[in-house]
C-alpha positions in Angstrom: 105.5 80.2 101.2 109.2 79.5 100.8 112.4 79.2 102.9 113.1 82.9 102.4 110.0 83.6 104.4 111.6 82.1 107.5 114.6 84.4 107.1 113.0 87.7 105.9 109.9 87.7 108.0 111.6 88.2 111.4 113.8 90.9 110.0 110.9 92.9 108.6 108.8 92.3 111.7 111.6 93.8 113.7 111.6 96.9 111.4 107.8 97.2 111.6 107.9 97.0 115.4 110.6 99.6 115.6 108.5 102.0 113.5 105.4 101.1 115.5 107.0 101.9 118.9 108.5 105.0 117.4 105.2 106.5 116.2 103.0 105.2 119.0 103.3 108.2 121.3 102.3 110.5 118.4 99.0 108.7 117.6 97.9 107.5 121.0 97.0 109.0 124.4 97.1 107.6 127.9 94.0 105.5 127.3 94.5 104.2 123.8 98.2 103.6 124.0 97.9 100.1 125.6 96.0 98.8 122.5 98.4 100.0 119.8 101.0 97.3 119.8 98.6 94.4 120.6 96.3 95.5 117.7 99.1 95.7 115.1 100.4 92.3 116.4 97.0 90.8 115.7 97.2 92.1 112.1 100.6 90.5 111.7 99.2 87.2 113.0 96.3 87.5 110.6 98.5 88.2 107.6 100.8 85.2 108.3 97.9 83.0 109.3 95.9 83.7 106.2 98.9 82.7 104.0 99.3 79.4 106.0 95.6 78.6 105.8 95.5 79.2 102.0 98.6 77.1 101.5 98.0 74.2 103.8 94.2 74.1 104.1 92.8 75.4 100.9 95.8 74.5 98.7 95.9 77.8 97.0 93.5 80.7 96.3 93.2 84.4 95.4 96.1 85.5 97.6 98.6 83.2 95.9 97.2 84.0 92.4 97.9 87.6 93.2 101.4 86.7 94.4 102.1 84.7 91.2 101.3 87.9 89.1 103.5 90.0 91.4 106.4 87.6 90.8 105.7 87.9 87.0 106.2 91.7 87.3 109.4 91.0 89.3 110.7 88.8 86.5 110.1 91.7 84.1 112.1 94.1 86.4 115.0 91.6 86.6 115.1 91.5 82.7 114.3 95.0 81.9 113.7 97.9 84.3 111.8 99.9 81.7 109.5 96.9 81.1 108.8 96.5 84.8 108.1 100.2 85.2 105.7 100.1 82.2 103.8 97.2 83.9 103.5 99.2 87.0 102.2 102.3 85.3 99.7 100.7 82.9 96.2 99.6 84.0 96.5 96.5 82.0 94.8 95.2 78.8 97.2 97.0 76.4 99.9 95.6 74.1 103.5 96.8 74.3 106.3 95.0 72.5 108.6 95.5 75.4 106.2 94.0 78.0 104.6 91.4 75.7 107.1 88.6 76.7 106.1 88.9 80.3 102.4 89.5 80.3 101.4 85.9 79.6 102.7 85.0 83.1 100.8 87.8 84.8 97.3 86.9 85.7 94.6 89.6 85.1 96.9 91.7 83.0 94.7 91.3 79.9 91.5 92.1 81.8 93.0 94.8 84.1 90.5 96.1 86.6 90.7 95.9 90.4 92.7 92.7 90.5 95.5 94.2 88.4 95.5 97.3 90.5 96.1 95.2 93.6 98.9 93.4 91.8 100.6 96.6 90.9 100.4 97.9 94.5 101.8 94.6 95.8 104.5 94.7 93.1 105.6 98.1 94.2 105.9 96.9 97.8 107.7 93.8 96.5 110.5 96.0 95.2 111.5 96.8 98.8 111.3 93.2 100.2 112.7 90.9 97.5 109.2 90.1 96.3 108.6 87.9 99.4 105.0 86.8 99.9 104.9 87.0 103.7 106.6 90.4 103.9 104.2 91.8 101.2 101.4 90.5 103.4 102.8 92.2 106.4 102.9 95.5 104.5 99.3 95.1 103.6 98.5 94.4 107.2 100.2 97.7 108.2 98.1 99.6 105.6 94.9 98.0 107.0 96.0 98.7 110.6 96.7 102.3 109.9 93.1 102.8 108.6 91.6 100.8 111.4 93.5 102.9 114.0 92.2 106.1 112.3 88.7 104.6 112.5 89.2 103.7 116.2 90.4 107.1 117.3 87.4 108.7 115.5 85.0 106.5 117.3 86.7 107.2 120.6 86.1 110.9 120.1 82.4 110.3 120.2 82.5 108.2 123.4 85.9 108.5 125.1 84.8 106.3 128.0 84.4 103.4 125.7 88.1 103.3 124.6 88.4 99.7 125.7 85.1 98.3 124.2 85.7 100.2 120.9 89.2 98.7 120.7 87.6 95.2 120.9 85.1 96.0 118.1 87.7 97.5 115.7 90.7 95.2 116.2 89.9 92.0 118.0 87.1 90.5 116.0 88.5 87.3 114.4 87.1 87.9 110.9 88.4 91.4 110.8 92.0 90.8 111.8 92.2 87.5 109.8 90.4 88.3 106.4 91.4 91.9 106.6 95.2 91.5 107.0 96.7 89.4 104.1 97.4 89.9 100.4 93.7 90.5 99.4 91.6 93.4 98.2 89.6 93.2 101.5 92.7 94.3 103.4 93.3 97.5 101.4 89.6 98.3 101.3 89.3 98.0 105.1 92.2 100.4 105.6 90.8 102.8 103.0 87.4 102.8 104.6 88.9 103.6 108.0 90.9 106.5 106.6 87.9 107.9 104.7 85.8 107.8 107.9 88.6 109.6 109.7 89.1 112.2 107.0 85.4 113.1 106.8 85.2 113.6 110.6 88.5 115.4 110.9 88.1 117.6 107.9 84.4 118.1 107.4 83.1 118.0 111.0 86.0 119.1 113.1 87.3 121.3 110.3 91.0 120.7 111.1 93.9 119.8 108.8 91.7 120.4 105.8 94.4 119.9 103.1 95.6 116.7 104.6 92.1 115.4 105.0 91.2 116.2 101.4 94.3 114.2 100.2 93.5 111.3 102.5 89.8 111.4 101.5 90.5 111.5 97.8 93.1 108.7 98.0 90.8 106.5 100.1 87.8 107.1 97.8 89.9 106.3 94.7 91.1 103.0 96.3 87.6 102.0 97.3 86.1 102.9 93.9 88.9 101.1 92.1 88.9 97.9 94.2 85.4 97.4 95.6 83.1 100.2 94.6 80.1 98.7 96.3 81.6 99.5 99.7 81.7 103.1 98.7 78.2 103.0 97.3 76.9 101.8 100.6 79.0 104.1 102.8 79.0 107.4 100.8 75.4 108.3 101.1 75.1 107.9 104.8 78.5 109.4 105.5 77.6 112.6 103.6 74.3 112.8 105.5 76.2 112.2 108.8 78.5 115.1 107.9 75.6 117.4 107.1 73.7 116.4 110.2 76.7 116.9 112.5 77.2 120.4 111.1 73.5 121.3 111.4 73.5 120.4 115.1 76.1 123.2 115.6 73.5 125.8 114.7 72.7 127.6 118.0 69.2 128.8 117.1 66.7 125.9 117.5 64.4 127.5 114.9 67.1 127.9 112.3 68.3 124.4 113.1 64.9 122.9 112.5 64.5 124.8 109.3 68.0 124.1 108.0 68.1 120.4 108.8 65.8 119.2 106.0 67.6 121.5 103.5 71.0 120.1 104.6 69.7 116.6 104.3 68.3 117.3 100.9 71.6 118.8 99.8 73.6 115.9 101.3 71.3 113.4 99.6 71.6 115.1 96.2 75.4 115.1 96.5 75.3 111.4 97.4 73.1 110.5 94.4 75.3 112.5 92.1 78.5 110.9 93.4 77.0 107.4 93.1 75.9 108.1 89.5 79.4 109.3 88.6 81.1 106.4 90.4 79.0 103.8 88.5 79.0 105.6 85.1 80.2 103.3 82.4 80.3 100.3 84.7 77.6 97.8 83.9 78.4 95.8 87.1 77.2 98.6 89.3 75.0 100.8 87.1 71.9 101.7 89.2 69.5 100.3 86.6 71.4 96.9 86.5 72.2 96.3 90.1 69.3 93.8 90.5 70.3 91.9 87.3 74.0 91.7 88.2 73.1 90.6 91.8 71.0 87.8 90.5 73.8 86.6 88.1 76.4 86.6 90.8 74.2 85.0 93.4 73.0 82.2 91.1 76.6 81.5 90.0 78.1 81.3 93.5 75.2 79.2 94.8 75.5 76.8 91.8 79.3 76.4 92.4 78.6 75.8 96.1 76.2 73.0 95.4 78.5 71.4 92.8 81.4 71.5 95.2 79.3 70.5 98.3 80.3 73.9 99.7 78.7 76.2 102.3 76.0 77.8 100.1 72.7 79.4 101.3 69.6 80.4 99.5 67.6 83.5 100.5 64.9 82.9 97.9 64.4 83.5 94.2 65.7 86.7 92.7 63.9 88.3 89.8 66.7 90.6 88.7 65.1 93.8 90.0 65.9 96.2 92.8 62.4 95.5 94.2 63.2 91.9 94.3 66.4 92.7 96.3 64.4 94.8 98.7 62.1 91.8 99.4 65.0 89.7 100.3 66.7 92.4 102.4 65.4 91.4 105.9 66.5 87.8 105.5 69.8 89.0 104.0 70.5 91.2 107.0 69.9 88.3 109.4 72.1 86.0 107.3 75.0 88.5 107.2 74.9 89.4 110.9 73.9 86.2 112.6 74.8 83.3 110.3 76.1 80.7 109.7 74.4 79.0 112.6 76.4 76.3 114.4 74.6 73.5 112.5 75.5 75.1 109.2 79.2 75.0 109.8 80.8 72.3 107.7 84.5 73.0 108.4 86.7 74.5 111.1 86.8 77.9 109.4 83.0 78.1 109.2 82.8 77.0 112.8 84.8 80.0 113.9 82.5 82.2 111.8 79.4 80.6 113.4 80.8 81.3 116.9 81.4 84.9 115.9 77.8 85.1 114.6 76.5 83.8 117.9 78.3 86.6 119.7 76.7 89.1 117.3 73.3 87.7 118.0 73.6 87.5 121.8 75.2 91.0 122.0 72.4 92.5 119.8 69.7 90.9 121.9 71.3 92.1 125.1 71.4 95.7 123.9 67.8 95.5 122.7 66.6 94.0 126.0 68.4 96.5 128.2 67.6 99.5 126.1 64.2 98.6 124.6 63.2 98.4 121.0 61.4 101.7 120.8 64.1 103.6 122.7 66.7 102.0 120.5 65.0 103.2 117.3 64.5 106.7 118.8 68.2 107.0 119.7 69.4 105.7 116.4 67.2 108.2 114.5 68.2 111.1 116.7 72.0 110.6 116.9 74.0 111.0 113.7 76.9 108.7 114.5 74.4 105.9 115.4 72.5 106.5 112.2 75.7 106.2 110.2 76.8 103.0 112.0 73.5 101.1 111.8 72.1 102.2 108.5 75.5 101.6 106.8 75.8 98.2 108.5 72.3 97.1 107.6 72.4 98.3 103.9 75.9 96.7 103.5 74.8 93.5 105.2 71.8 93.2 102.9 73.8 93.9 99.7 76.6 91.4 100.3 74.4 88.6 101.6 72.0 88.9 98.6 75.0 88.8 96.2 77.2 86.2 97.7 75.0 83.1 98.4 78.0 81.4 100.0 79.2 81.6 103.6 82.8 81.3 102.5 82.7 84.5 100.5 80.2 86.3 102.8 82.6 86.0 105.8 85.1 88.0 103.8 82.7 90.5 102.1 81.0 91.6 105.3 84.0 92.6 107.4 83.8 96.4 106.5 80.5 96.7 108.3 81.5 94.7 111.4 83.4 97.5 113.3 80.6 100.0 112.6 77.8 97.7 113.8 79.5 96.7 117.0 80.7 100.2 117.7 77.2 101.4 117.2 75.9 98.9 119.7 78.4 100.0 122.4 77.8 103.7 121.8 74.0 103.1 121.8 74.2 101.3 125.2 76.4 104.1 126.6 74.1 106.9 125.5 71.1 105.0 126.8 72.8 104.5 130.1 73.6 108.2 130.3 69.9 109.0 129.6 69.0 106.4 132.2 66.8 104.3 129.9 68.8 101.1 130.3 67.4 98.5 132.6 69.4 98.2 135.8 71.5 95.1 136.2 69.9 92.6 138.6 71.9 91.9 141.7 72.8 88.2 142.3 71.7 87.2 145.8 
């Protein structure tokens, strides 16, 4: 961060707040309106805080490496507008005499991929804010917030009486507003996931604003597939089954509904498998027949680095490089992702905050299970499509990221896409159970 941040940040914050107050009435109602400005404020705090933590605590990291590449594209623009435009339009890894003088100073240009896509997006934003790091981060926070707000209003449609609790789950969890707000891939992916969730519900279930929802859905899917395709691989199958299940429930005839449901599930499953196959086609990192092998390589590498640097590594057990081996580790991986690090595993202040958050997850989960009952919980989840989506996605995603990361420092970032779904699922589950009067009554204090 530089002196320019102190001058430009307040100016752009003022602009962002003017826009926020201007559109608030159009995207809120009487009950959700009070959470709009506080929620976006938390995103701004997270964006600025993440930059400060990386600069003064970690002494650098991914976010500043991305920013260094953004500045490299900015230098190209200042020397040759056509060279700068070419750097924005190319996906990297190509040689061009006009851009060649600038590419050695642009990290990830030669390899291209998701990192260079993020850099190009940030560089486009940088054209409108003097390539300032903090302001670019604030733009990223706005993108993430827009998707999270779309996610929030979608959840509220399922349980309007939970508008307050759902706001806490989507906006107020420390990991979500901190790691999902700065100049990182996680920020854009979190926003894209929220918009995809919204587009599927609005377009495929409510059947409204179809053209707009298709555009939003395609753009969100592209961004997820390009930046972190594993999020899409975990979310897409269950989201499609959720859509088919919601539509099947609208069939008035009970007999037709019973007969149609397995057919719709089969069609939804087939579409999901076909979509996953196309998404991973040509990508050895996520090819279905190599997922186990790649997971073992990534896990072993991150664990080895953690041990060498005396970091916050964890070991779930030996991996054999097969999908079957991953399945065996899944139960422990889910526990690790949802409820760890434990307090005694925290080795620094950042991990301590994650440990406190994990304690909340554990206590909240136990409270719901105690008050609703394990059997009733399973029954409700299996019979309610939104609960099925929330919990199955959260559990599958939790297992996949925990098996792959083997380091609490990376896990706390990787797992944020599932956190709003898991917590929202718990609140909705408790509310439905209470409506059906299967929740244990609260004991009166004498």
